[in-house]
VEXLO-95968 format. One record per residue (C-alpha): residue in three letters; x, y, z. Coordinates in steps of 0.02 Angstrom, whole numbers, plus 50000, padded with zeros to 5 digits. Example, Ala and Ser with C-alpha at 12.3 -4.5 7.8 and 13.67 -1.06 7.14 Angstrom:
! VEXLO-95968
ala506154977550390/ser506844994750357/
END
This chain:
! VEXLO-95968
unk474825016851136/unk475855024851272/unk477035009551260/unk477265012951081/unk477545030951111/unk478895027451236/unk479685014551127/unk479835026950976/unk480455041151095/unk481745029651174/unk482465023951000/unk482335041650932/unk483445046651089/unk484655031651056/unk484755037050874/unk485175055850922/unk486545049151046/unk487305038250914/unk487505053050796/unk488235063450944/unk489625049550970/unk490015048750786/unk489975066950752/unk491865069050799/unk492445055950686/unk491385061650542/unk491905079650562/unk493855074150547/unk493415063250408/unk492585077950316/unk493945089850374/unk495515078750323/unk494815067750190/unk493255073250099/unk493565092350088/unk495325090650044/unk494855079549898/unk493575090649831/unk494665105549847/unk496075096249757/unk494965091649615/unk494365110649606/unk496185117749613/unk496575105649465/unk495705116949354/unk496695132249413/unk498485138749396/unk498835142749581/unk500315143449695/unk500445134649869/unk499835151349947/unk498205150649857/unk498515167649777/unk498305174249606/unk497215159349553/unk496965158749366/unk495655146649285/unk496415136849142/unk495115123449129/unk495925106849078/unk497585113649047/unk498435105049191/unk497775088449132/unk498305091048959/unk499975096049017/unk500115079949127/unk500035068948974/unk501425078548890/unk502555078549052/unk503875064849016/unk504365065349197/unk502615060649243/unk502445047549120/unk504145039449190/unk503335040449362/unk501775030549308/unk502935017749234/unk503995016949390/unk502425015249491/unk501735000549381/unk503414991549378/unk503504994149567/unk501844986749594/unk502064972149466/unk503684967749562/unk503194970849740/unk501404964449750/unk501664947149689/unk503334944749786/unk502354950149945/unk500934938849909/unk502104924049889/unk503104927550032/unk501564930050142/unk500774914450089/unk502314903750111/unk502814911150278/unk500904909850341/unk500884891050297/unk502414888650399/unk501904897350557/unk499954892750551/unk500064879650698/unk499784888650876/unk501554882850944/unk502604894551052/unk503954895450928/unk502684900650781/unk501864913750900/unk503624921550929/unk503924921150738/unk502284929750702/unk502794943850824/unk504514945550747/unk503694946350572/unk502464958750628/unk503714971450713/unk504184981350562/unk502334985550535/unk502364994350698/unk503895006150630/unk503605020450529/unk504135019150359/unk505195034350383/unk506275025850520/unk506375009550410/unk507005020150260/unk508265028350365/unk508865012750443/unk508995002650274/unk509905018350193/unk511125018650336/unk511394999350330/unk511664999150147/unk512765014350136/unk514225011050015/unk515505019450143/unk514785016750319/unk513545003550293/unk513704987650390/unk513024976250250/unk514294983550138/unk515614981650259/unk515244963750263/unk515284962150087/unk517014970550074/unk517654957350199/unk517224943450075/unk518014952249934/unk516364960749847/unk516734978849841/unk515974993049737/unk514154989549751/unk513165005449779/unk511424999449827/unk510705016149849/unk511325026149700/unk511325012949558/unk510175015449409/unk509904996849392/unk509944991049569/unk509135003449686/unk507345000949622/unk507404983649671/unk508204987049832/unk506744998449879/unk505594984049822/unk506374973449949/unk506244986950087/unk504404988550053/unk504094969750060/unk505064969350227/unk504184982250302/unk502364976450255/unk502334958350225/unk502014954850417/unk500304962050406/unk499984950750254/unk500604935950342/unk499534938250502/unk497954939750398/unk498314925050297/unk498734915250454/unk496924919950525/unk496184913750369/unk497094897050364/unk496714894150553/unk494834895250502/unk494924881250379/unk494134865250460/unk495404852550527/unk494164839250464/unk494534843150287/unk496504839950315/unk496114823250413/unk494944817050272/unk496314821750136/unk497764813250240/unk496534796950236/unk496644798550052/unk498464800050043/unk498664818450004/unk500344825950035/unk500464842950123/unk500814851349963/unk499304844549882/unk498234850550041/unk498954868050024/unk498444869849841/unk496854860249844/unk496144864450015/unk496974879250091/unk497184890449935/unk495374889949880/unk494574891650049/unk495634906450092/unk495364914849920/unk494214929149988/unk495494934550112/unk496904932949993/unk496034944049876/unk495844956550012/unk497634956150045/unk497994958449868/unk496834972749848/unk497564982049996/unk499344979549944/unk498974984349767/unk498235001049823/unk499665003049939/unk501024999649809/unk500245011749688/unk500285025749826/unk502165021749882/unk503045037349940/unk503865037450114/unk505175024250084/unk505695033049922/unk505635049949996/unk506695045550145/unk508035034750039/unk508245040349865/unk507055055149838/unk506715047849664/unk508525045949603/unk509535040549529/unk509025049349374/unk507215047349427/unk507315028549413/unk506305027349587/unk505245042249566/unk503485036149589/unk501895045549549/unk501695052049730/unk503475056549742/unk503355067049594/unk501625075349637/unk502505079849812/unk503965087949715/unk502735098549607/unk501695103949750/unk503105108449881/unk504745109349785/unk504005120349650/unk502825131349761/unk501995140149610/unk501235122449538/unk499995118149669/unk498585117349533/unk499575106149430/unk500065095149571/unk498155094149606/unk497775088749431/unk499105075149445/unk498405068749612/unk496735067449523/unk497475057049387/unk498285045749516/unk496545044349602/unk495765039649433/unk497095027949402/unk496915018349558/unk495015018249545/unk495025010549373/unk496234997749418/unk495254993349584/unk493554993649491/unk494244982349356/unk494934968949481/unk493334968549580/unk492424965649419/unk493494951749354/unk493344943349529/unk491464945749532/unk491234939249351/unk492344923649398/unk491354919749560/unk489774920849473/unk490154909949323/
END
């Protein structure tokens, strides 16, 4: 009985120490994630400014206004369009490059490091760099285009072109992490499967579609979900390059929410309501995709 008591006392002490060690992380999580989320939901029902003064309860007024706000509706469309273009393009680029650099050669390891470098850079620095590089007056790329006779292209202020330039910037910034994750998944596929398929006369392309893709599907789905959520929350690249212009053609939901909260300091309550709409929008899409994948796996 004494041994049992000592055993229980030891494990109680271990549990207490575990909680002590995770307490700082839990405090930070609550202070900077959970509490702001709850506060944002509450402020969505008030007409309040950024100084939290003169708050007036208006119920669902902010939410009903959001669905009459043409600029907010436009930002929803821009965000959806951005996601529908950026995510598939990045997945294809990641799969293609991962397939090319899967083997552990010195050259492939070098290229993996090169592809991963943009991830290390902040999105703000990347946005400023590309904005300078594509500037219509001092940009290096536009200078080279002028040398071969192509003039007058304004990459950062075109209602038809700037959106796709931002998509390219986003892919360039983040496809490295997708590639590295997919490379890791491909390297875990048993080499015996490839050897057996080669004996049956399968080509490399057939191996990729019949062996590699089905076996890395869980990892590919994970990459898809993370990129989907990231694209729906795109902000920093747009903020540092176009600010949502020209004519709001690149204004995402997060960019618009930021402008309502901090450019118009009297609309913090409205911005909070918009952020809750974005949260619900992402949650519904994520749950729907998980449900579709779960039903396919169990049929």
